[in-house]
N, C-alpha and C positions, 0 to 999 in steps of 0.2 A: 355513251351519248347517242341520243336518238338521231337518226339520219334525216336531213332535210330533203324530202323527196322532190320538192319543187326544184331545188338546186340540182339534184341528180338528173331530173328530166332536162333541165336547161343545159347541163353538161353533155348529156346524150345528144341533144339537138345540135349543139356546137360541134361535137366530134363527128356525128353523122354527116353534117354539112361539109366538113373538111375532107372526109373520105369520098363523099359524092363528087366534090370538086376534082379530085384526082381521077375518078372514073370518067367524068365528062371530058376532062382534058386529054385523056388517053383513048377515048372512044374511037373505034375504027382506025387506030394507029397502025401504020404499016410496020411489019416486023414484030408485032406483039408476041412476046414469048409465052407459049402455051405448052403445058405438059399434061399427060394423062395420069390420073390417079387410078383409073380403072378403064374398062373397054370404052365407055362413053362418058366417063366422069372426068371433067377438066379442072385445071387450076391455072390461072394466069399470073404474070408478074404483078399485075394490078391487085389481085387478091392478096398477095403476100405484102405488098407495100401498104395497102389499106389496113391489114391486120396489125402490122407493126405500128402504124400511126395510132390506131384506136387503143391497142393494148398498152402502148407506152403512155398515152394520155391518162388511161385509167390507173396505171401503176403509180403515176406521179400524183394524181388527184386523190385516189383512194388506195393507198398502199396496203391496207389491211383487208382488202376485198379479194375474193377468188375471181379468177377469169377463166372462162372456157370458150375457146374460139375454134372455128371450123378448120383452119389451116394448121392446127397443132398446138397453139398456146394453151397451157394448162397450169394455172397457178392456184395453189391451195393454201389458204391461211386459216380456215376453220372458224372465221368470224361470223358466219351466218349469211352475209351478203355475197352475191355472186353475179358477175356480168357474163351474159351469154351473147356472143358476138358472131355474126356472119358478116365478114368484111365486104363481101360482094355476093349477095344472093341473086342467082341468075347468071352464073358464070358462063354456061353454055350460050345463053342469049348474048352476053357481052362479047364472047369470042367470035360470034357469027355476025355481029353488028345489028342484032335485034334489040330495039331500045326498051327493054323491060328488065330492069335490074336495080339493086339498091343495097347499101349497107344497112344492116339491122343490128341495133344495139339495145339490150334490155338489162335492167337491174332486177334481180330477184332476191327475195328474203326467205330463207328456209324453203326454197323450191317454188315460190309463188312470185310471178312477175309483179313489180310495183312501180316501175317507171321505164320509159324507153322512147326510142325514136327510129324511124325508118325514112330514108330520104331518097326520093326519085329525082336525081339530078337532071335528067333529060326533060322532065316536065316542071322542074323546080317545085316539087310537092313534098313538103315536110310533114309526115305523120308523127304524132307524138301522143303520149298519154301518161297518166299518173293514177295509181290505184285510189279510188274514191274521189278523184278530181276531174274525171272526164277524158275524152279522146279528142284530138284536134287535127285539122288539116290547115297548115299555114296559119296556125293560131286561132282558127275559127272552130268552134265545137261541132262535132259531127255525130250522126246517129245512123243506125242501121235502117234498112228499107222497111216498108210496111207491107210488102207483098206477102200474101199468106196462101196463095194458090200455086201448087207445083207447076201447073200448066203455064203460069206466067213467070216462073222463076228462072233467072240466069244464075248458073252455078259455076264454081271453079273447082278444079282438082289437079292432081299431078300423079306422076308415075315414078317408081324408084329406078335408080341407075342400073340395077341388076334385073330389070323386068324380063329380059330374055331367058333368064334361068330361074327366077323366083316365081313359084306358082301363086304366091300371094302378091300379085303385081298390080292390083286394082283394076284390071281389065274387066273382070266380071261385074264389079261394082259399077264401073262406068257404063257397061252395057245395060244394066238394069235402070240406072238413074236417067240415062239419056232418053229413054222411052217415056219417062214420066214428067220431065221438065221442059221448059221452053228451049233451053240450049245450055251447053257446057263449054267452058273455055279452059284450055290447058296452056297457061302463059309461061310457066317455067320458073316462077319465083314465089315460093309460098309466103314469104314475109309480105310482099306486095299484094298477093291474093287476099290475105287476111285483112290488110288495110282497106282493100276494095269492099270487103264485107262490112267493115266498120263504117265506111262512108256511104254505103248504100248502092254502090255500083254492082256488086254481086249480092245476091240474096242469101247465098250460102257457099260453103267451101268444105271439102274433106280431103284428107290425104293420109297415107300411112308411110312408115319408114322415114319419118322426119326426126330431127334432133332438136334439142332445146334452143339452139341459136336460130333455127328455122321458125319456131313457133312463138317464142316467149313474148316478143314485143307485139306482134300482130294479135295474138290471143288476148292480151291485155286490152288492146284498143277495141276489139269486138265487144268484150265484156263491158267496158266503160261506155261504149256507144249504145248499150241497151240490148245486145245480142246474147245468145246462149252459146257457151263453149264447153264441150265435153270431149271425151275420147270417142272412138267409133262404136263403143258399146253403151254409151250414155252415162258413163261414170265420170266423176270429176277429172278434169284434165291433169295428167301427169306429164310434166315437160320432158321426162325421160322415158315416157311410155310409147313414143314413136308414132302415135296416131291422134288425129284431131277431127272433130266435126264442129264447125262454127257456122252459125246462121242467125237470122233474125228469129224472134220467138214464134212466128207463125210457120216458118219453113222447117226449123230444126226438128220438131216432132214428126214431120212428114218425110224428111230426108233420112233420118237415123235408121228407121226400120228397113230401108233399102240397102243398107251397107252391111257387109260381112267383114269383121275384123279378124286378122290372123291370130 
């Protein structure tokens, strides 16, 4: 039976809203339990609670779908549909009380995102999208910016958690691009960064060492909002390829040659 993508998007919106509510209620909570997955890579009790909420909802609604989530949930059914979940993208921000974070929920079919939602509870901004049906912010259709001059472009990027030891840590890319554009922001939540490209707040975004749950929803929104999404070599985006370059159609061909992918 063919899946109803509109209903899948509505489910993603509803579930992202529920996770975002948990995040807002616990924001700047005293005694928040935080543990380290790596030297500077964090996970909080809220990450875990939100992942349980989201994955349980998916298992109940779509029991024959795969689930891959950041904090360890890995369910395989082999049916072709898979949910990629970042229960709290921007955990470091959240743990420090910096208000830029969101749950990201995406449904993919055979490796291509087809529906999803990203919810910024602090601003009550729900980004959503459906393949072939557009991208939306609080239900209103969005579009990428029309900036086509790098001198006027505001871009986003990010750095890997192992940047101290990884020679492919994006620093050289940053140094090249920052001299060519108006400004770069490193806000610390790739899912929201991509949403900002989709709605025209950023003119472009690139990052490497990402995972499917970081990219899937936001990449779909950028494409549906009229932008261009590839890997950092200009090839079609592979959600498991760990690199992305997403921008409006005027900036993408100017940004891409400045980037060196590992």
